N, C-alpha and C positions, 0 to 999 in steps of 0.2 A: 598580306592578311594572315594573322596567326590562326592556327587551327584550334580545335576544341581542347586537346590535351595541354597545349601551351597555356590556354586560358585557365584551365583548372590548376595548373602548377602555379601560375601567377597569383590566383586567388588564395591558394594555400600559403604562399610566401607573404602576401599582403596581410594575412590574418595573424602572422607570427611576429613577435617582437625580438625573436632570436633566430639563430641559424637552424635550418631544418635539414635533416639528413636525407640523402637520396633514398635510403631504405624506408624512411617514414613516408616520403612522398609516394613511393611505389605501393606501399601497403594501403595508403589512403585512397589512391586512384585505381587500385586493382590492376596495375600493370607491372611489367618487369623493371628492375632497377636499371638494367641496361637501356631500356627505352627512356626512362627518366633522365639518365645522363645525356642521351642524345638530344633531348629537347632542351635541357639546361644549356647545352652548348649553343643551340640555335638562339635561345632567348638572350644569352650573354651578348651575342652579336647584335640582335635586333633592338635591344634596349638602349644601345648607344645612340645619343642624339634625341632620345625621347624622354628625357628627364629622369632616368633611373639607371642604376648599374647593378649587376649581379655579382656579389662578392662571394667567392668560394674559399672556404677555410678547411684545409685537410683535417679530417677527424671530427669535424663539426657539421659541415654541410654548406648550404647556400643561404645567403641573406639578401633580401631585396632592399637596396638603399635608394630611396627616392631623393634626388637632388633638386629637381624642379617640379613641384607639385602640379602646377598649371599645365606644363608640357606633358607630364605623365597622365594627368586626367584626360587631356585631349586624346592622347594615344590610346589609353586603356578604354576610355568611354566610347570612342569610335569603334574600336575593335570588338567591344562586348555588347553592342546594340542588339545583336541577334543571339545573345547568350542562350544556350540550350543546356539542359541537364545532361550529366555524363553517366549517372548510375540508374539502375532500374527503379529504385525508390524515388530518385529525383525526377525521373520521367513520369512516374505516376502522379507526383505532386504537380508537375507542370501541366499535365493533361487535366487533372482535377481543377486546377486554378483556371486554365483557359476555358474549360467548359462551364464553370461557374460564372466567370467574369464576362461572358458574352451575352448580349441580348438576342443575337441571331444564332442560328445553327452554324457550326464550323464544319466545313468540308473535310472529310477524313484524309483526302489526298493532300490538301493544303497543310493540314496539321502534321501529316507524316513528313512532308518536306521540311517543315520547321524543325522537326526532331532528327532529321537525317536517318529515319528508320523506314521500314517497309509498311505499307498499309495493313498487311496481315498481322505484323507484330503490334501495330497500334491498336488493331481490333482486340487483340488479346489483352493489351493494357487496359482498354476501356472496359472489357468484360470483367477484369479483376477489380474494378472500382465498384461493382454492384453491391457487394457486402458492406462496403464503407458508406455508400450513399443511402442504403436501406436503413442503416443504424442511425442516420441523422434525418430520417423522414424526407429524403430528397429523391428525385426521379431523374434517371437518365433517359432523355427523349431522343428517339432516332427517327430520322426521315431519310428514306432511300435517295431522294433527290437533293436534300439539303445537307445532311450530315448529322451531327450530335450536339446536344447541349444538356446542361443540368439545371433543373428548376426546383423551387421550394420556397418556404418562407425565409425572409431575410435573416432572421436570427439563426435559423438552422443552417443556412448557407455559410454564415460567418463562423458558426460553431464548428462546422466541418473543416473549413480552411484553417482555423486556429489549431484544432486538435490534430488533424491528420498531417499537416505540413510543418509543424513547429520544429521538428528535428531534422528537417532537410536543409542542408547548407545552401546559402545564397538564395533562400526562398524569395526574397524581395526581387530577385532578377526575373522571377516567373510571374510577378504580379502586374506587369505592364503599367507601371506608374508613369504618368507623363512628366512628372517633376523630379523623379528619384534618380540618384546616382548610386554607384556601387557601395558607398560608405554611409548610406542613409540609415541602416540599422544601427550602426555605431553611434551616429549623431543623435538619433531619437532616444536610444538607450541612455546616453549621457544626460540628455535634457531631463528625462524622467527621474534618473537617480538624483540629480541636483534638486529637482522640485520636491521629491520626497524628503530629502535631507533638510531642505529649507522649511518644510511644514511639519517636521518631526514625526513622520509616518514611517513605520518599519515594515518592510517586506523582504523576503529572501531574494537572492540573486536570480534564482530560477523564476521567481514571480516577476521580477523586473523584465527578464527576457520574454516571458509570456505576455506581459502588458505591452511591451514594445511591439510584438507581433500584432496584438489587437489594434494598436494605433496605426500601424502600417496598413492593415486591412481596412480600417475605417477610412483612411486617406484614399485608398484604392476604390472602395465602394462608393464613396462620396463623389470622387472624380468621374466615375462611370455612371452617375445618376442613380445609384442604388442606396440612398440614405436610409437609415433605420427609422422606424416609427416608434413612438413612445406615448403612453397614456399621460394626459396633462397633469393628473394628480400626482403621479410618480415623478414627473419632471419637476414639479414645484417642490416636492419633498427633497429631491436630490440637490436642487439649487442651494439649499441651506447647509449641506453637509461639507465638512472640511475637505473630503476627498474631491468634491467638485471644484474647490478653489485650487487644488493641486492640478487638476486637468486644465483649468483656465490658464494657470501659469505655464503649463507645458505648451498650450496652444499659442500663447504670446511668444514664447521662445522659438517655436517652430516657424511662426510668422516672420520674426525678425531674422532668424538664421537660415531658414530654408525656403522662405517664400510660400509656405503652406499654412492654410487656416481652415479649421473645421467649424461647422455650425454648432449651435448650442445642443441640439438633440444628440449629436455624435459625442459631445463631451459628457453628456448625461449617461449615455450608453457605456462609455469608458469608465465613468465613475462607478457603475455597477460592478465592473470587473475589478477595479481597484478595491472596492469594498470586500470582494470575495477573495482577495489575495493577501490580505493582511495576515501575517504569520508571527508566531512567537519566535523571537530571536534568542532570548534568554528566559529561563523559567522562573527567575526571581520576582518578576513584576508582571502585572496586568498591562499588556501593550495596546489594548483596544478599549473603547468605551463600552462598558457592559450594560446592556439593556435589561429590562425586566424579563423580556422574552428569553434572553440567553440564560438568565438565572433559573427560570422555570424549566427550560430545556435541560440544563445541567442536573437539576434535582429529579426530573422525571427519568432521565437516563440512568442515574445511579440507583434510584428507587426501583426501577424495573429490574435491574440486575440483582439487587438485594432480595426483592420479593420473589423473583423467579428462580434464581440460582443460589440464594443464601450467601452471597459474597458481598461484603461491604467495602466500598472505597471512600466513604464519607470522611474518614479521618486523615486522608492523604492530602495535605495542603498543597504540595507541589503539583499533584494531579489536578486539583481544583483549578489552579492557575493555568496550567497548560490546556486543560479542557475548555475553560472559558475563552481563552485566546483562540482556540480552534472553533468553538461553537459560533462565535459572532460571524466570521466570514462564511461558515457553513450554512447558517440560516439565510444569509444573503444569497448564496448560490442556489439554495433550495427554492426560495421565493421567486427567483428570476430564471429558473430552469437552466442553471449553469453548473450542474453537478459535474464533478470530475469523473471522467469515464476511463481514463488511463492514468496509471501512476508509476512512479519509479520504485514504489514498494512492491515489486514483483515477488510473489511467493509469501506475502505476509500471512495468508491463510494457512499455509502449510508449515511456516516457521513457528507461528504462535497460534495453533488451532484453538486452544482454550480461550485466549484473549479475543480471538476473532468471534468465537461463539458467544462470548459475553457481550461483545459489541452488537452483534445481531439482536440479541435479546434486549439490550438496552435501548436500541433504536426502534424496537417493534411498535412503539406507540405512534410512529409516523406512517405505518404501513397502510392505513386507511386512505391517506391522502397522497402519499408519494411512494415511488419505487426507488429505494436507495441503491445506488450502484455499489458494486463490490469494492471499487477503488475508494469510495468515501468510507465504507465500513472499515476498510484496511487502515485508514488514518486513525480512526477512533480506537481500533484494536492495538495500534502501536502505542498509544498513550496508556492504555490499560496494561499492556504487556510490560512496559517500563516500570509501572507501579508494582506489578507482581514480581518482576525480577528483583526489585529493591527489597521487597519483603523476604524473598529467598535469601538474599545476601545478609539481611539483618537477622535471619532465623538460623544461621549456621550454628550459632551458640544458642542452645535451647533452654527452656525453663523446666525446672524439676520441682515436682510436688512430693513431699515426704509425709507419709501418714504414720503417726506414732502414738503411743499411749501417753507419754509424758514429754511434752515439748521441751521444757526448761532443761531437763537433764541431758538431752541429746544435742541441743542446738550447737553449742560451741565446738564440740569434738567433731560432729558429722560435717558441719559447714567447713571446718578447717581441712578435714581430710579430702573432701570433694574438691574444694578450691585448689588445694595443693596439687592434686593429681589430674584434675579435669577442667582446669580454668579455661582452656581453649574451646571447650564444648558446652560450657554452662554459662548462661546469662544470669539467671536468678534462681534462688532456692527458697521455697516457701513450705512451712510446716503446717500440718493440719492434724487435729485430733480426730478420733473415729467419727464422732457425731458431725463435726464440720465437714468431713470428707463425704459422708452420705448425703448431706444437704447440697453439696456443691458438685454433684456428678457432671452437670452440664459444663461448669467452669473447668473441671478437670479435662474434659474432652477437647475443649477449644483453646485453652490457654497454656497447656503443659505438654511438652514433648514426651515426657516420661514420668511415671508415678512410681515411687519406691515405697513399698509397704513393709513396715517393720513390725506390724502387729500380727496377731493370729486370726484377725477378722478377714473375711473374704470380700473382695470388691470386684465389680464389673464396670469397666469404663471402655470407651472407644480408644482412648489413649493406652499404649502398652504399659503393663504393670510388671515390675520385678519384685519378687519377694526377697528381702535382704535382712540381715541381722541388725540388731540395734546399733552395734558398733561395726560399721562397714569394714569388711576384711579386704585384703589386697586382691583376692580372687574376685570378690564382688565388685571392686573398682573396675576390673577389666570387663566384667559382665555389663556394667553400666556404660563403659566406653563403647563397647560393641553395639549396645542398644541405641545410644545417641548417634552413632555413625551409621545407623541403619544397615549394619552388616547383614542382618537377617531380613532384608527388604523383601525377598521373594516369599518368605514364609508369612510376612506381615500382610501381603496383598493376595496371597494365593487363594484365600477364601472367596475372592471376587469371581473366580473361575470355577467351572465344574464341567465335567464331561457330559453331564445331563443337559447342559446348555450349549452344546456344540452341534450344529447342524451341517452335515455334508450334503450339498445339493448338486445332483448330477444332471437333472432334467432342465430343459429350457424354462425360464421363468421370467418374472417381472419384478420391478421395485415394490409394487403394492403387495404382491403375493409373498415376497420375502419378509416384508414388515409384518404381515399377518402371521406368518409362520413363527417368526421370532417372538412376537408378543404372546402367541398361543403357547409356545414352548416355555417361556418364562412364567406364564400364569399357571402352568401345571405344577410348579414348584413353590411359587410365591403368591400370596394373596394380593393381586394387583387391583386397583380401582377400575371400575367400568370405563372410566374416561381415559385410561392410559393410552390405548391405541389412537384415540382421537387427538390426544395431546401430542403424540409422535407425529401425526400428519400435520398438525398446526405448526409445529416447528419446521417441518419440511417446506411448508408454504412460505415461511419467512425468508428462507435462504437454503439452498441445497446443502445437505450435509456430506456431499462428495468432497474429498480433500486431495485427490491426485494419487498417483502410484497405486490405483485400483482399490483405494480404501474409502469406505463410507462409515459415518458414525452417527446413525440416527439416535434420537433420545427424546423424551417428552419435553414439551415446552416448559412445564412447571414441575417442580419436585412434589410428587403426590403420594409418595410412599417412603417408608424408612428402610425398605429392603434394598440391599446393595448387591448388584450383580452385573456381569457382562455376558451377554448372550451373543454367540458368534455364528455367523453363516459363512461357510467356506464353499464357494461356487467352483464347480469344475470348469464352467465356461463363463467368461465375463459378460455382464449385461450393461446396457447404457442406463445409468442412474437418472441423471437429468441431461448433462452434456458430456460427462466423462464415463469411461469404462470402469466398472467396479467388479471386484472378485472376492473381496473380504469385507464383510459387514459386521460391525460391532454395535449391537443395541445395548446402550449403557443406561444404568440407573444408579447414580453415585451421589447420594446426598452429602457425603463427607467431602469437604473441600480438599483435604490433603490427598485423598485417594484419587479424586478426579485430576488433580494436578500431576500426580505420579503417572497416571494412565496417559494423560495428554502429552507429557514429556516423552514417554516412550513412542507415542504416535508421531510426534514431530520428528523424532529420529528416523522412524520408518519412512516418513514422507520425504525426508532429505536423502534417503539411501535406497536406490532401486534394488540393490542386492538384498537388503533387509526385507523389503516387501515381497521380493521373489521367493525368499526362503519360506515365508508364510504361505504363499500361493502354492508352492511345490510340496508342502507338507501332505503326507498321505493319510494321517489320522490326527486325533486330538493330541496325543503325546508328542508327536513330532512338531505339531503347531505350537504347543506351549513351550517346548524346549527352545524353539527358535525365538518365540516372543520374549521369554524371560531372559534370554541371553542379550537382548538388544539393550 
């Protein structure tokens, strides 16, 4: 009988279509390369006469060549009947699955024997499951005379199995299927992929893997008399959906090839998951059927962002397509309590803090009825971040406005000179006379990166203004180049900061007190509306403004003042903001889109670099703090 390490090596080799080095096997199994080589030699001998051979190629590794599938299935199937997990995470998944899939209590000594571990180690494993079960509204029940089991609603039990065990290798080995063999996952995945292709439904490879796991769990729960329940009206609606026909096709194929058949209610349950997994493969086309609800959702999302943050995404057609493709399955997940709770987009909040904040604001209309998970917010933030990055790319060449007394006389010469010397930095040049410029002050601020004033008249715009001569000199060309390249960035944004808005807090305090102190400090200098503090609290209620690396960035939910400022609290001792420790707090009021993007870009750098945040935390006074901040 082969031992556990041999089984793990075989499973790794069976999953690979190529040679696997002993170094890779050692890393995957967390054992020494010398130990791997010892067991490979044992397997090489044992596989003879059992339908397989171990081919070893110097410099490449080992390859499992199966010559007689039936003989090998008999050998491997017999040997892995009592398959147990090898890793700590695998052991947790095994225990989680066993406790969920049992009707009765499981004796801790029997379960310890199954895992070849001590009862004390098993108790620690079960204790470590408490946070997981709590997050899925499940209960670990303990009886001194009978053992342990996990109970809860069927949908929560399945949700837990799917989310917590999806990354564990060979999870189907822990599911105790009566009809499953080692290659069941591959077969079911292949059936699903072919069914989707046949019915022209597109989902990602990750989504196929996830749906495969849902199917395996449905098989297991049905076989153990734990079938899902579904409202009759929902069932009737799902029967007419194209996704239901896909699952019926999958069911027929499983019946013909695997001898497994699921009831209609399970197919409807799997249809819900398929609806929630349709993803955009390419951004050129709408890949899902767009309902009126999805269109309303899209408009409310972008309108919320525009009305609250004064940022418009309505003109981005690619964003519209990608968002609608995302919104359709998101609404389905929302309505069926299937929100994503974990995501591969780890760090999206710290990588794109501004996009994440806009996503929170955009989704705020849902807050009365739903609590949106940070993983779901992250996916919306990614779409917005992509749109914003494209804008940055397109804006490297800026627009220039030129104010002059007589447009006709200057146009040809000035345009020629600027295009000749600054074509890489200029997208368009537009001329305005004095009266037009005064009427279009708002357009100047929003549509032009730089204004050149050739007149003796004085103008005040948010956009930088350079005073130049009517016939631009070579020296002035260099001045314009430097302005367009933002070489004086620090000077442009230094007005946002003030030593009068810097608080050094040494005493123990709380989040609420810090917010009050910051708002009070800012109101001593600026005329803030009475609702400013309330608006800051409303934004905190939507989603915490803690961002990691001990940074928090509170701000009002809506832009309620034209005053631009950044008020800073520098804490000697960190406090718990909501879940994370915070030591630097930026209270921001930035109505200008360019300035908030500039600030958030700096923040994303700080969040990605512990040394940068530590330099701010270590600053002894305002000057040291600002020197560190502006160097980032």
